[in-house]
DSSP file (Angstrom, degrees, kcal/mol; ACC not computed):
  #  RESIDUE AA STRUCTURE BP1 BP2  ACC     N-H-->O    O-->H-N    N-H-->O    O-->H-N    TCO  KAPPA ALPHA  PHI   PSI    X-CA   Y-CA   Z-CA
    1    1 A M     >        0   0    0      0, 0.0     4,-2.2     0, 0.0     5,-0.2   0.000 360.0 360.0 360.0 -41.5   -5.2   -8.5    2.6
    2    2 A H  H  >  +     0   0    0      1,-0.2     4,-2.0     2,-0.2     5,-0.1   0.897 360.0  54.3 -65.1 -38.6   -6.9  -11.1    4.7
    3    3 A G  H  4 S+     0   0    0      2,-0.2    -1,-0.2     1,-0.2     4,-0.1   0.911 108.6  47.7 -61.9 -43.0   -4.7  -10.1    7.7
    4    4 A F  H >4 S+     0   0    0      1,-0.2     3,-1.3     2,-0.2    -1,-0.2   0.924 112.9  49.0 -63.2 -43.4   -5.6   -6.5    7.4
    5    5 A S  H 3< S+     0   0    0     -4,-2.2     3,-0.4     1,-0.3    -1,-0.2   0.826 113.6  46.6 -64.9 -31.4   -9.3   -7.4    7.2
    6    6 A A  T >< S+     0   0    0     -4,-2.0     3,-1.9     1,-0.2     7,-0.5   0.258  77.0 111.6 -95.0  12.0   -9.1   -9.7   10.2
    7    7 A S  T <   +     0   0    0     -3,-1.3    -1,-0.2     1,-0.3    -2,-0.1   0.595  60.5  74.4 -68.1 -10.0   -7.1   -7.3   12.4
    8    8 A A  T 3  S+     0   0    0     -3,-0.4    -1,-0.3    -4,-0.1    -2,-0.1   0.763  80.2  84.8 -69.5 -23.0  -10.1   -6.8   14.8
    9    9 A D  S X> S-     0   0    0     -3,-1.9     4,-3.8     1,-0.2     3,-1.8  -0.714  79.3-145.4 -79.1 117.2   -9.2  -10.3   16.1
   10   10 A P  H 3> S+     0   0    0      0, 0.0     4,-1.2     0, 0.0     5,-0.3   0.804  97.4  61.1 -55.8 -30.9   -6.5   -9.8   18.7
   11   11 A A  H 34 S+     0   0    0      1,-0.1     4,-0.2     2,-0.1    -4,-0.1   0.777 122.0  22.7 -67.3 -24.5   -4.8  -13.1   17.7
   12   12 A I  H <> S+     0   0    0     -3,-1.8     4,-2.3    -6,-0.3     3,-0.3   0.800 118.8  57.9-105.0 -47.0   -4.3  -11.7   14.2
   13   13 A G  H  X S+     0   0    0     -4,-3.8     4,-3.0    -7,-0.5     5,-0.3   0.851 100.3  56.2 -60.3 -40.7   -4.4   -7.9   14.6
   14   14 A D  H  X S+     0   0    0     -4,-1.2     4,-2.1    -5,-0.3    -1,-0.2   0.930 112.5  42.9 -58.5 -44.7   -1.5   -7.6   17.1
   15   15 A D  H  > S+     0   0    0     -5,-0.3     4,-2.6    -3,-0.3    -2,-0.2   0.911 114.1  50.2 -68.3 -42.8    0.8   -9.4   14.7
   16   16 A V  H  X S+     0   0    0     -4,-2.3     4,-2.6     1,-0.2     5,-0.2   0.927 112.4  47.1 -61.8 -45.6   -0.4   -7.5   11.6
   17   17 A R  H  X S+     0   0    0     -4,-3.0     4,-2.4     1,-0.2    -1,-0.2   0.908 112.5  50.1 -63.2 -41.7    0.0   -4.2   13.3
   18   18 A T  H  X S+     0   0    0     -4,-2.1     4,-2.0    -5,-0.3    -2,-0.2   0.933 113.2  45.5 -62.1 -46.0    3.5   -5.1   14.6
   19   19 A R  H  X S+     0   0    0     -4,-2.6     4,-1.9     2,-0.2    -2,-0.2   0.891 112.8  49.1 -67.8 -39.9    4.7   -6.2   11.2
   20   20 A F  H  X S+     0   0    0     -4,-2.6     4,-2.3     1,-0.2    -1,-0.2   0.908 110.3  52.7 -65.8 -39.4    3.2   -3.2    9.4
   21   21 A G  H  X S+     0   0    0     -4,-2.4     4,-2.6    -5,-0.2    -2,-0.2   0.883 106.3  53.4 -60.5 -39.0    4.9   -1.0   12.0
   22   22 A R  H  X S+     0   0    0     -4,-2.0     4,-2.7     2,-0.2    -1,-0.2   0.891 107.0  51.6 -63.7 -38.9    8.2   -2.7   11.3
   23   23 A I  H  X S+     0   0    0     -4,-1.9     4,-2.6     2,-0.2    -2,-0.2   0.943 110.4  48.8 -61.5 -46.4    7.8   -2.0    7.6
   24   24 A Y  H  X S+     0   0    0     -4,-2.3     4,-2.3     1,-0.2    -2,-0.2   0.936 113.2  46.2 -58.4 -48.8    7.2    1.7    8.4
   25   25 A V  H  X S+     0   0    0     -4,-2.6     4,-2.9     1,-0.2    -1,-0.2   0.903 112.1  51.5 -62.3 -41.6   10.2    1.9   10.7
   26   26 A L  H  X S+     0   0    0     -4,-2.7     4,-3.0     2,-0.2     5,-0.3   0.914 108.4  51.1 -62.9 -43.4   12.4    0.1    8.1
   27   27 A V  H  X S+     0   0    0     -4,-2.6     4,-2.0     1,-0.2     6,-0.5   0.936 113.3  45.6 -58.2 -46.8   11.4    2.5    5.4
   28   28 A R  H  X S+     0   0    0     -4,-2.3     4,-2.3    -5,-0.2    -2,-0.2   0.925 115.7  46.2 -63.1 -44.5   12.3    5.4    7.6
   29   29 A E  H  < S+     0   0    0     -4,-2.9    -2,-0.2     1,-0.2    -1,-0.2   0.920 116.4  42.7 -66.0 -44.7   15.6    3.9    8.7
   30   30 A L  H  < S+     0   0    0     -4,-3.0    -1,-0.2    -5,-0.2    -2,-0.2   0.817 128.2  27.6 -73.9 -30.6   16.8    2.8    5.2
   31   31 A T  H  < S-     0   0    0     -4,-2.0    -2,-0.2    -5,-0.3    -3,-0.2   0.684  89.0-133.6-105.2 -21.6   15.8    6.0    3.4
   32   32 A G     <  +     0   0    0     -4,-2.3    -4,-0.2    -5,-0.4    -3,-0.1   0.666  48.2 165.6  71.7  15.0   15.9    8.7    6.0
   33   33 A A        -     0   0    0     -6,-0.5    -1,-0.2    -5,-0.2    -2,-0.1  -0.339  38.0-116.0 -65.9 142.4   12.5    9.8    4.7
   34   34 A P     >  -     0   0    0      0, 0.0     4,-2.4     0, 0.0     3,-0.3  -0.283  36.4 -95.9 -69.6 167.1   10.5   12.2    6.8
   35   35 A V  H  > S+     0   0    0      1,-0.2     4,-2.7     2,-0.2     5,-0.2   0.899 123.1  51.1 -52.1 -49.0    7.2   11.0    8.2
   36   36 A A  H  > S+     0   0    0      1,-0.2     4,-2.2     2,-0.2    -1,-0.2   0.877 111.6  47.1 -61.8 -39.3    5.1   12.5    5.4
   37   37 A E  H  > S+     0   0    0     -3,-0.3     4,-2.3     2,-0.2    -1,-0.2   0.904 112.9  48.3 -70.4 -40.8    7.2   10.9    2.6
   38   38 A A  H  X S+     0   0    0     -4,-2.4     4,-2.5     2,-0.2     5,-0.2   0.903 112.0  50.8 -64.4 -40.8    7.1    7.5    4.3
   39   39 A R  H  X S+     0   0    0     -4,-2.7     4,-2.9    -5,-0.3    -2,-0.2   0.925 110.6  48.4 -61.3 -45.4    3.4    7.7    4.8
   40   40 A R  H  X S+     0   0    0     -4,-2.2     4,-2.5     2,-0.2     5,-0.2   0.888 110.7  51.5 -64.0 -39.1    2.9    8.6    1.1
   41   41 A F  H  X S+     0   0    0     -4,-2.3     4,-2.1     2,-0.2    -2,-0.2   0.940 114.4  42.4 -61.7 -48.3    5.1    5.7    0.1
   42   42 A L  H  X S+     0   0    0     -4,-2.5     4,-2.6     2,-0.2    -2,-0.2   0.897 113.9  52.0 -66.9 -40.0    3.1    3.2    2.2
   43   43 A A  H  X S+     0   0    0     -4,-2.9     4,-2.4     2,-0.2    -2,-0.2   0.916 110.6  47.7 -63.1 -43.0   -0.2    4.7    1.2
   44   44 A S  H  X S+     0   0    0     -4,-2.5     4,-2.5     1,-0.2    -1,-0.2   0.905 111.8  51.0 -64.5 -40.3    0.7    4.4   -2.5
   45   45 A G  H  X S+     0   0    0     -4,-2.1     4,-2.1    -5,-0.2    -2,-0.2   0.902 110.6  47.9 -63.1 -41.5    1.8    0.8   -1.9
   46   46 A M  H  X S+     0   0    0     -4,-2.6     4,-2.6     2,-0.2     5,-0.2   0.902 110.7  52.1 -66.8 -39.8   -1.4   -0.1   -0.2
   47   47 A L  H  X S+     0   0    0     -4,-2.4     4,-2.7     1,-0.2    -2,-0.2   0.933 111.1  47.0 -60.5 -45.8   -3.4    1.5   -3.0
   48   48 A L  H  X S+     0   0    0     -4,-2.5     4,-2.5     2,-0.2    -1,-0.2   0.866 110.4  53.4 -64.7 -35.8   -1.5   -0.5   -5.6
   49   49 A T  H  X S+     0   0    0     -4,-2.1     4,-2.2     2,-0.2    -2,-0.2   0.936 111.9  44.2 -62.6 -46.9   -2.0   -3.6   -3.5
   50   50 A V  H  X S+     0   0    0     -4,-2.6     4,-1.8     2,-0.2    -2,-0.2   0.920 114.0  49.9 -65.1 -43.4   -5.8   -3.1   -3.4
   51   51 A M  H  <>S+     0   0    0     -4,-2.7     5,-2.5     1,-0.2     6,-0.7   0.886 110.4  50.5 -63.9 -38.0   -6.0   -2.2   -7.1
   52   52 A S  H ><5S+     0   0    0     -4,-2.5     3,-1.2     1,-0.2    -1,-0.2   0.898 107.6  53.8 -65.0 -39.9   -4.0   -5.3   -8.0
   53   53 A S  H 3<5S+     0   0    0     -4,-2.2    -1,-0.2     1,-0.3    -2,-0.2   0.849 109.3  48.2 -61.6 -34.5   -6.3   -7.4   -5.9
   54   54 A M  T 3<5S-     0   0    0     -4,-1.8    -1,-0.3    -5,-0.1    -2,-0.2   0.482 114.1-122.9 -83.1  -2.5   -9.2   -6.0   -7.8
   55   55 A R  T < 5S+     0   0    0     -3,-1.2     7,-4.1    -4,-0.3    -3,-0.2   0.831  82.0 115.9  61.6  35.9   -7.3   -6.7  -11.1
   56   56 A V  S   <S+     0   0    0     -5,-2.5     2,-0.3     5,-0.3    -4,-0.2   0.311  75.5  43.7-108.7   4.7   -7.4   -3.1  -12.2
   57   57 A A  S    S+     0   0    0     -6,-0.7     3,-0.2    -5,-0.1    -2,-0.2  -0.986  91.5  44.9-142.1 148.6   -3.6   -2.9  -12.0
   58   58 A G  S >  S-     0   0    0     -2,-0.3     3,-1.5     1,-0.2   -10,-0.0  -0.519 100.4 -46.6 110.6-179.1   -0.9   -5.3  -13.1
   59   59 A P  T 3  S+     0   0    0      0, 0.0    -1,-0.2     0, 0.0     0, 0.0   0.794 135.9  37.4 -64.5 -30.6   -0.2   -7.5  -16.1
   60   60 A D  T 3  S+     0   0    0     -3,-0.2    -2,-0.1     2,-0.0    -3,-0.1  -0.109  87.2 162.2-110.1  35.8   -3.7   -8.9  -16.5
   61   61 A A    <   -     0   0    0     -3,-1.5     2,-0.4    -5,-0.1    -5,-0.3  -0.237  37.5-132.5 -63.6 140.5   -5.5   -5.7  -15.5
   62   62 A V        -     0   0    0     -7,-4.1     2,-0.2    -8,-0.1    -1,-0.1  -0.777  37.5-103.8 -85.9 134.5   -9.2   -5.3  -16.4
   63   63 A S        +     0   0    0     -2,-0.4     2,-0.3     4,-0.1    -6,-0.1  -0.401  49.6 162.6 -67.0 130.0   -9.8   -1.9  -17.9
   64   64 A A     >  -     0   0    0     -8,-0.2     4,-2.4    -2,-0.2     3,-0.4  -0.928  34.2-144.3-147.9 122.2  -11.4    0.7  -15.7
   65   65 A A  H  > S+     0   0    0     -2,-0.3     4,-2.2     1,-0.2     5,-0.2   0.885 101.6  51.8 -56.4 -43.0  -11.2    4.4  -16.5
   66   66 A W  H  > S+     0   0    0      1,-0.2     4,-2.0     2,-0.2    -1,-0.2   0.882 110.9  48.5 -63.2 -37.3  -10.9    5.4  -12.8
   67   67 A A  H  > S+     0   0    0     -3,-0.4     4,-3.0     2,-0.2     5,-0.2   0.903 109.0  52.5 -69.8 -41.2   -8.0    3.0  -12.3
   68   68 A T  H  X S+     0   0    0     -4,-2.4     4,-2.3     1,-0.2    -2,-0.2   0.907 109.9  50.0 -59.5 -41.6   -6.2    4.2  -15.4
   69   69 A E  H  X S+     0   0    0     -4,-2.2     4,-2.0    -5,-0.2    -2,-0.2   0.925 112.5  45.8 -63.0 -45.9   -6.5    7.8  -14.1
   70   70 A I  H  X S+     0   0    0     -4,-2.0     4,-2.6     2,-0.2    -2,-0.2   0.933 113.1  49.5 -64.5 -46.2   -5.1    6.9  -10.7
   71   71 A L  H  X S+     0   0    0     -4,-3.0     4,-2.2     1,-0.2    -1,-0.2   0.887 110.4  50.9 -62.1 -39.4   -2.2    4.8  -12.2
   72   72 A A  H  X S+     0   0    0     -4,-2.3     4,-2.7    -5,-0.2    -1,-0.2   0.903 110.8  49.3 -63.7 -40.9   -1.3    7.7  -14.6
   73   73 A D  H  X S+     0   0    0     -4,-2.0     4,-2.0     2,-0.2     6,-0.3   0.909 109.6  51.0 -65.3 -41.7   -1.3   10.1  -11.6
   74   74 A L  H  <>S+     0   0    0     -4,-2.6     5,-2.0     1,-0.2     4,-0.4   0.916 113.4  45.7 -61.2 -42.2    1.0    7.8   -9.6
   75   75 A S  H ><5S+     0   0    0     -4,-2.2     3,-1.0     1,-0.2    -2,-0.2   0.924 112.6  49.9 -65.9 -44.5    3.4    7.5  -12.5
   76   76 A A  H 3<5S+     0   0    0     -4,-2.7    -1,-0.2     1,-0.2    -2,-0.2   0.831 115.4  43.0 -64.8 -32.7    3.4   11.3  -13.2
   77   77 A N  T 3<5S-     0   0    0     -4,-2.0    -1,-0.2    -5,-0.2    -2,-0.2   0.357 109.5-118.3 -98.6   5.8    4.0   12.2   -9.6
   78   78 A G  T < 5       0   0    0     -3,-1.0    -3,-0.2    -4,-0.4    -4,-0.1   0.730 360.0 360.0  68.7  21.7    6.7    9.5   -8.9
   79   79 A D      <       0   0    0     -5,-2.0    -4,-0.2    -6,-0.3    -1,-0.1   0.470 360.0 360.0 -79.8 360.0    4.6    7.8   -6.3
């Protein structure tokens, strides 16, 4: 999370962008997923990462109605 936030700094951002790009390419290569599916997979993962950081998702989650709604939608749609 800190790396993404600090990506305006060229010393950090170049590496963060390269590594995130590698994840994207790896997802496409290993799964054969089309661009839209790979994007949705990464987007859902980033959403869950942010929600976990806010402690509204995960084993010690703080209850938040909006988070419960999003998590239910992710589960229902297989994201």
